N, C-alpha and C positions, 0 to 999 in steps of 0.2 A: 353427680350421681351416675353410676354405670348405666349405659344404654343396653339393657338386656335384649331388646327386641332384635338386634342384629345377630343375636346368637340363638334365636329360637329355632329348635330343630324342626318344628312343624312347618316352618317357612323356608328352611334351609336344609333340604334332604341330604346334602352332602355330609352333614354331620351325622355320622352313623353310630359311633360308639362312645362310651363314657370317656375313654381316653382323649377323644377329640375336645373335651372340655378343658383339658390342661391349659391350653393357651388362653381360654376365657378366664380361668381362675387367675393366671398370671396377670392378665390385663386388669382384672377387677381389683386385685390387691395392690397393684401399683398405685391405685387411687384410694382404696379403702383400708389397706393393711388390716384385714379383718376376715371373718368367715364369709363364705358364700353358700347359700342354700338354693338348690335348683332342682328341677323336675325333668325327667326323661321318660318317654314311653317306649318300651322295648317289647316287641311281640305282644302288643295290646295290654301290657302290664305297666302301670305307673310306678316308677321308682323315684325316690327322693334322696338327695345327696347333701351332705354338709362337709365342707372342706376348709382347712385353714391355710392361709397363704404365705406365712412368714418362714416356713421351713421348720419352725419349732414344733416340738412334740405335743405341747399343751397337755402335760400330765398323761401322755400316752392315750388320750381318748380320741382326739381328732387331729390328724396331721396331714399335711400336704407337702410332699417332698419335691415336687417339680414335675416337669414333663416326663411322660411314660412311667410315672410312679404315683399313681393316684391313691392317696391315703384317705382318711376320713371315715365317715360312717354313711351307710346307705340302707335303704329298705323300702318296703311298700307302705309303712305307717308314717304318714307325714307328721302327725302330732308328736310321735316319739322323736323324730329327727329334729323338729323345731324346738321341742322342749329341751333336748340334750344340748342344742346349740345355745339356747337361752341361758342355760345353767352356767355357761362360761362367763357370762356378764361382759362380753366383748362386742364391739361393733360387728354387725353382719348385715348382709344384703340378701333379699329373697328375690329370686328370679321370677319371670313371668310364668303364669299357669295357675291352676287351682290346687290348693293344698288342703285336703279334707282333714279336719280335726276330730271327726266323729263326735261322740258325746263327752269327750274328755276335756277339751279346752286346754289352754296354756296358762301358766302362772309364773310371774316373776315376784320374788320376795326378798326383802332385807337388802336393798341396794342403797348405799349411802351416796350423798351428793358427789363425793370425790370419785366414786366409781361409775358415774353416769356414762352411758354409751348410747349408740345410735342403732336403730333397726329401720331398714329402708326396703320398701318394695320397689317394683318397677313402675308403679303407677296405679291409680284407682281402677283403671280399666284393664290392667295387665296382671296384677298379683291379687289373688282372692283366697282368703281363708274361710272355709265353710265349717259350720258347727251345727250339730243336731241335738244338743243337750238342752237342759233346762236350768243351767247355772250360767257361768260367764265364759264366753269364748276366749277372752283375754283378760286376766286379772292381774292388777298390780297391787301387791300387798307390802306396805312399808317400802315403797320404791321412791327414790329421789333422784332427779337429774337425768331421767331417761328421755330420749327423743325418738318418736315413732313417726314414720311418714310413708306416704305413697303406696297404700294398699287398701283392700276392701275386706270388711268382715260381713259375712252373710249367714243369717240364722235360718231356721226351718220352721215355718208356720207360727212363729213367735209364741212358744208355749209359756205358761205361767212360770215366772221366775227367771226367764232367760234374759241375759244381758250381753250386749256386744262387747263393750269396753267397761271394765269395772275398776275404779280407783278407790282403794281402801287405805286410809292413812298414808297417802302418797302425795308428794309435794314437789314443786319446781320441775315439773315435766313439760315436754313440748309435744304436741300432736298436730301434724300438718298434712293436708291433702289426704285425709282418711275418710272413708265412707263406711257407715254401719247401717245395716238394714235387716228387717224382718226378725227383730227381737222384741220381747215385751217391753224392755227398756233398752234403748240403744246405747246410752252412755250414762253410767251411774257414778256419782262422786259421793263418797262417804268420808267425811273429815279429810278433805282434799284442799290444799292451800297453795296459792300462787302457781297454778298450772296455766299453760297457754294452749288454746285450741285455735288453730288458724286454718281457714278453708276446710273445716270439718263438716261433713254432710251426714244427716240422719234421714232415714226414709223407711216407710212401711212398718213402723212399730206402733205401740200403744202410747208410750212416752218417749220423747226424744232425748233430751238432757234432763237428768234429775240430780239436784243438789240437795243432799240431806246430811244427817249426822250419825254418829256411831253411839248406840246405846245411851242416848240422851246427852252426850257430850261431843266435842270435836266437830265443829261446824265447817262448812265450806266457805272459805274466805279468800278474797283477792285473786280470784280466777278471772282470766281474760279470754273472751270469745270474740275473735276477729273474723269477719267474712264468713261466718258459719251459715249453714242453710238447713232449715227444717221444712220439708214440703212433702205432705202425704195426705191422702184421703182417709187414712186409718188412725192418725194421731188423735188422742184425747187431749193430751198436754204436750205439745212439741217442746216446750221449755218450762220446766217446773222447778222453782226455787222454794224448797220447804224451809231449809235452815241455811242462811248464808249472809255474810257481811262483805261489803265492798267488792262485789262481783260486777263485771262490766260486760255488756253485750254491745259490740261496736260494729256498725255496718253489716249486720246480719240480715239475711233474706228469709223471711218467714211468710210463706205464701202457699196457697192451694190446700190449706188444712180445712177441708170442707166439713169434717166431722168433729172438729175441735170443740171442747167445752171452753177452754181458754188457751190461747196460743202461748202467751207468756203469763205464768201464774205464780204469784208470790202468796204463800198460804199459811206459814207458821211464824217464823221469826227471822228478822234481818234488818240491817241498817246500811244506808249509803250504797245500796245497789243502784247501778246506772244502766239505763237503756238508751243508747246514744246512736243517732243516725241510722236506725234500722228501717227496713222496708216491710210493711205489712200489706198483703194483697190477697184477695179472693179467699179469705178465711171465714169460718163460721164462729158462733159463740162470741167470746170477747177476744179482741186482739190482745189486750192486757187486762188482767184481773188481779187486783191487789186487795186481799181480804183475809184477815186472820180467822181461821175456822173455829177458834176457841172464843171468838167474840171479845178479843182483847186488842184494842187499838194501839196500845203501847208497845206491843212486841214487833210491829213492823213500822219502821220509822225512816224518815229522810230518804225517800226513794226519788230518783230523778228520771224523768222521761223527757228527752230533749232531742230536737232536730230530727225527728222521725217522720216518715211519710205513711199515712194511713189510707189505703185504697181498697178496703174490704166492704163492699156494699151490702153483703149478706150478713155481716156480723150483727149481733144483738146490740153491742156498744163497741166503739173502738177502744175506749178506756172506761173501766168501772173501778171506783175506789170505795171499798167498804171499811171494815175495821182496820184502820191504819192512821198514822200521824205524820204530817209534814211531807206529803207526796207533792212533788212539783212537776207540772207539765208545762214545758217552755219551748217555744220555737218550733213546734210541730206543725205539719201541714196535713189537713184533712181534705181529701179530694173527691170522694165518691158519695158517701152517705149524705142525705139531705136533712136528717134530723137525728137527735139522740146520739151525738158523737161521744160525749163525755157524761158519765153519771157520777155524781158525788152523793153518797148516801148520808143519812142522818148520823151514821156512825163514823164518818171520816172526820178527822180532827186537823184543822189548819191546812187543808189542801190549797195549792196555789195553781191557778190556771192563768198564765201570763204570756203575752207576745206570741200567741198561736194564730195560724191562719184558719179561721172558722167560717169564712164567707160562703162556703158551699151550703151551709145550713142556716146562717144568720142567727136570728133570735131563737131558733129551734135547736141550736147546737148543744146546749148544756141542760142537763136535768140536775138542778142543785137543791139538795135537801140538807146540806151541811150548814150549820149555823155559824161556822168559823171560817168559811171559805174566803180566799182572796182571788177575785176574778177581775183582771185588768189588762188593758192594752192589747186586746185580741182583735185581729182584723175580722170585720164582719159581725162581731158580737160586741155591741157598744155598751159599755158600762159607765162611761163618763161622756157628757155632752154639754155644750154651752152655746149661747147665742144671744141675740137681741131681738125682741118682739116689739112691733110697733102697731098701735091701735088708734082709732079715732074715737074719742069720747063722745057720748051722747048726752051727758049730764045726768043720766038715770042708771046707766049700766054699771054694775059693781063687780061682775064676774067676767074674767078674761081667760081664755084657754090657749095653752102653748103646747104644741107637739114636741116631745122631748127626744124622740128617736132612739131611746135606750132599749136594750133587749128585754129588760125586766122593769118592774116598777121601781123608780128611784126611792132611796131611803133618806137621801140628803138633797136638799135644794136650797140654793142661795139666790136671793133676788136683790137687784139693785135698781134704784130709780135712775133712769137716764134722761128724764125730763122733769120739769117742775110739777107738771100735772100728774106724774106717776109717783110722787113722793108721799102720798097719804098712807095712813096705817093700813096694813094688808097682811094676809096670811096665805099659806099655800096648802094644797093637797095634791096627791098624784095617783094615777093608776098606770096600767101597763102601756098606755099610749100618750097621755097628756098630763101636763101640770096645770092645775086650776088655781088661778090667783084671784082672791076675793078681797076687794077694798071695803073697809068699814063705811066709807063715804064715797059716793060715785065721783070719779074724776069729771071735770067740767067738759062742756061741749067744745069740740075742736077737731081739726084735721091732723092726723098723725101726731097728736099731742100727748099720747100715753106711750112712753117708750120704756120698756122693762128689760134690763139685762138679767140673764139667768144662767145658772150652772146646776146640772143635775148629776147625781152619782148614785149608782145602784148599791 
């Protein structure tokens, strides 16, 4: 990528005139063979320029003929210059500086996969597009195969309806090293399939990422979010999947959302969405809430939450599963809260809590009201236990008590006589602490003569 910083006129006062950018453009297009958009301030007025570097006329609209012959378009309206450049559907780079879009915003439309191209800024901290409207700062409408990277989108007081990046019926696009902030919704996907978001940050909005559908059809499927970050004291839903199948959050950082209702929220319909190796820290509300708001457990299915770290002590629950089917929580580590880490409501069908590290909360880790839950092999939350208990018979004692060590009252207990004096007819009962073994006839007097093998399962 072109290093625009070395050409910044604000730090290199010897660059005095627009013509001095000729060498910059030559250098840029040796690498990009594309447009370059840049900003200059002359006599306290900001000017914006778009130039093409191949020497071609490009239909007479934007041309750059070489040194001392600056072609292209320029003006004080950054939105107009950027939109005109976008309309060529060619690679281009945006230099450092702030480019105000006003209330108009930018839109790309009807780009097929074969025509995909790149738009690159100079970096999140160097290239900024500002927007004051209540629609989308940057909208992709039926766009496939675009790559955007290395810039910042900044809204104004997040008015209702404002969106930083809006994907509408757009697929196979890549977004990398982008920051969107101060919009009501930072990133909105409507019928968006197989898009990649890498190191994408959202900040200071009401909703961070929203995945939804178009007019009742066209869901958001197969989108991948890698290393993305949502961190703000203003988010209600940093990551909200209303309608979507097979979307993946991988190694995302979701922290500091102290006003959140739910940090990751699955609310309407979806299947095979995966939350993998993500970090949740210092959040309020629920770190993850899975609950169909129409009270239909069958519309959200087969969700996987695996290998995540939960470090949100102030959250109501780290994970809550309501109306949903087949939610699997596996291999996660819970490191801060000492109770109520996971809640399985009576409306959750076949949830699975397996192989998690729950020892921070022990027996207080799970609130389970589901009648179909599978809870096994979790560290610190014992659901299976076994051992051998040895007693000395008195000849009169018929009741013997064994501490089972399980997190909840066992529902299945197997008993085995390990000595002749323990072989009489007997039955068991259990509570949250003990198994009670009752013999119909008291075992005989003896020392360590009543030996009972036991296995308990919640």
